[in-house]
Structures are given as C-alpha cells and as structure tokens.
C-alpha angles and dihedrals in degrees: 000000000000090000091051092050091049091050093049091047091050091051091048093050091047092050091048091049091047093050096045113122121251112270112259092239090056096047113114091016089300090286121159107261117250126234130205093312118073120244132185113277114233098338113210092013106057101357104058126174114252093022128096115221113193109186143000127204127182127204118245091250090051093234099108129055117187120186137171131229116209095190141352127205092341135003112298142122118328120242138176133241133188141205119204132200105225135153090013095302142074114264124221117274117272137181112262115251093236096056097067112115096000143069114260123175146164101019122201127192115220140178114359095346096267094106132057121192121204145147110267143154105242096207120077126246090054097276133128134050123313106256130189102254143159141211126210129212126227106190100311098336122098123209125230116269117286121200118246087223135236111325115055088034125061132182088275128074122277128188149195106019120204118189118207130201097278091048094254113142132224118196147146116272126214087260089065093251131129108249138181134207113194119219113229132166093348098311140083118250123222113290121265123203113230106243132231134322090041094044128028096037088130140000094254121103104233098166092224102229089215123207112187120186115245091253090045092235093133141013129208118199143151123253144154109238140155112281095028126135097244135298116003115349128191116252135184127217127185127217114243127215090258091058095253125119127246127243103282120250124215112243090228139238095299086070109017123065141174087279130075115281119200148166103028101192123174122224119247093257090054092234102110142032123215118201143159124254131165091352095306134093119248135182136202141174115276092226087116091072095072095027095058091043087067097049125091119282113224112234117241141196111259101174126025114238104242120238114260131219121187140163131262110254095027121115106242121216127160134149129217108233114243088235091066093090129031129207113187091200089078143271128321094019098118130086119196133219135169136203138147115290091254091055097257120131121270117269111283092248093054121078130188123203107204095195094056096026088230130149117203140163148109113265115225101195140013110276144146119225132183106216126196119206113198129193122198125194128211091270090054093251113144144203128184146189130204123209135167124244112196122190114198135182096234090188126068135185117221123184115224128213116272126006146231131248093231144042114272136173112193130203111269118251130247099028122202092034145172120225108331136037138169124237115198124198139159136214127202093206143017113276146128113283138175129206111195134175119219134185123232090272092057094253115145111249100176139352099225094185139347119177150080117308132181122235112284146078122301141190118211118196115213124191117201096185092122100048130072128247115282148093118308137173129222121205131198115200136177134157090276105024141052132172138151138194138189126253131182126218109204118184 
C-alpha cells in the first residue's frame, strides 16, 4: 500500500510540475517587454540579418513559439521553425516536423494550443497550391498538414489564416483581398470578400495578412494607402454594430516605416503585437488598439456621385443621397459644400443647399462643369467626390434645301414618340421666331428655339427624355404668324 501511495504521489507531483505555467521572467524568451515604439523581436535568435521572417505565433501557454522564414539566404520556399520551453529553459530553434518537403508559411496558434493553422502545399516536393491547412499535436508530436477543405480553399492559393472564437477564418485570397469563411454547423461556408473600406482602397494587391481579434472587435492588416509612410503599412479597423468595418487607421510612425510592414499578429494574452518589417520581426505593445479607437475617424466616399446630363432650359434639381459619404464617428457629423473642381465658385445659375444636399438651377447656356462635393466632420477632416455636370441643347435647328412661299408648321414625326421627334416648319422670309413646347395646362416645358432665321424650311429635333409621358403642344410664333399642334410622348 505504501508503495502504491508513493507511486500515485510521484505521478501527481510529476503531472503538476509538467503542467506548471512558464515563469513570468521566461515568458517571451525572457525578452524585455516593448512599449508603444516597436523593437526587434528576439534579435540574433529569431530575427537574423540576411533572413526574412514573415510571421510569429505563440501558444496560449507561452511555451511554444512557431515562426516562418520566407527566404534564407536568398528567395526560396518558405518553411517554419519552432522554439520550445522544456526542462525549465528555452531550447534551441529547430525546423518543425511538418515543414519537411513542403512549403509552410504564416503559422497561427488556435484553440487550446494543440492546433496550428498555416498556408501550406499539402503535396510533398514543394509543389501544388498553397492551401489553408492545420496540424494537430498529440503530446509533443505534430501531425502532417491537413486541408481545411473547400471552402475556404479553392484551386488558387490562399494565405495567412486567422481563426476567431467561433472557428470562422479570415485570410488573404489569391486576388490579394482579405476574405472570410464563416463556420456554421460544423462546416465552412463559401468565402466572402470584406468590402470597402478594408479592401479596394487601391489597385495594388497587398494580400492583407489579416489578424482579427477572437471576438472580431478589431482587425489589423497591411495595406498601401494615401498618407502612408511608404510601402505597406499596418492599419486597424473596428467592427461596427451593423457588422461592417470602420475606415482603417494607420498605426503610426512608431510602428510603420518607409519599408513594408506585414503580418501583425497579437499574442494570446492580447498585450503585444508581433509583425514583420524590413525583413525582421518586431513587436510592440497593443495599447494602440484602445487608443486609436478613441481618435477621430476620417470620413470617406462610399458611393461615387454619378455624372449628370441635362437639357438647356430645364430646371435642374437633384439631391446627393446621405449614403454617399460615411463617417464612422456617428450620424449628423458631416457638413457639405460644393464648388468647381478647380476651387472656383459654382456657375451663377447653379445653387447648392448644404442642409438638403440639393443642387438646383436653370442653366442659361450649354456647358460642362466638373464639380467637387466636400464633406467636413467635426474634427475638420474631409472627404470629397468629383462628378461632371453636362448641360446640352438637346434640340437643334437644321435648315433644309429649298424653301416655301408661305408659313407652315408640320406635324411632328414620329408621333407618338420616345424620346425624340422632328418638327418641320417653313418661313417665307427672314424674321425672329420661337418654337416652344407646352403641357396641357399651358405651362412652358421647353423653349426649343428662339432666334432669327432666314427664309427657308427647317427641321427642329426635340428630345423628351426629361419629361413624362403625356399630351403636349408645340407652338411656332413670329411677328406675323402663329400656329400650334399636338404631340404625344409615350414611354
């Protein structure tokens, strides 16, 4: 009995010792903790001159550090290495068992630390597409990579998986866009591309390298955008209550540099972010997550204002939808203004009401104007949109060969019509004439022509694109002649 008790006690003590957490002074390789300014992560051990490290992931218990090498000493196939805390000390770096004979890159610890996700080619000899895959650990032995299936995978490459709390995965697609596959009822749903303003901020494929917090409250990714520090910078976007993402904010010059930044992954305790910059790995405090959440969001253009074409003589009135611009700071924070693209005031005939976002006016001559609409938020940050307003004379007068010896107004042809018709008339002498369209109430719809014409026969083209279906009248008048006829617009 005594022997049995001693054996049980020994097993208990051994299991307790084995499961003890890593000492705080050994956590993160015993490195000094960074503050708000990024510093190199494990110089000479993980960050080595002449070698490009692409991502670092740390197990939830802090005892395993897995990292990927994109090339060393020259471009080649990516592979992964690991450092383990065993026997009360950190062991030397080694290649991972699952990287032999294949490309493995951008590892990510998930769940209880017994699974690592990555991008990998599943066939040996380093051929095949890069799939989203995972390896599982049994005691200290890792399996070979297993595909996450289709979806989220396709026949094209995919990169940099990040698993969130509900097992959904965010990653970079072969199109260079940040993408998500939700996990539902034990399977992954078809991938969905994250919309603007996270993606599509430029025409450059930046691959994103998304890190999304387990609760999906924020996303860190790389991108090339106006106002950056050079190359790819790291940005943060926050998830809104409606499920959309805010306008991304640059993480600033304590993190971003003139070089490419990449793979901003947060440690399991949420206190630090590791990321790549200038071929080395860096880390920094995650204090920026809450700090930037409190700063002003710059408004942005969501929907381009379409170009407008209208007719001379028509009263113009159109309103910019309130969904055109977005300010993630909340509602009713934007004030509107409008001017010509070059900064000059709008034409004298065109007015803009900022409170209703409405343009109105009666154009006096054919013209084409590039108009800039600007919104300004309460912090004086701005966004703008340029569109073209073109005023055309949709009617034209064309003199025909020959002439008549009398006044004559002919029936328009075709009639009914949509949207154009031709009105023919003749004059026996040179004089001032007007050709005007009226509705059934006698209200002027359009002044087709008013001016001096020589004797002869004429065709006038009338375009009814801007008026509704119905019965209208056209009237030809001069000092010595007047006639009118009926026309039908049928749409």
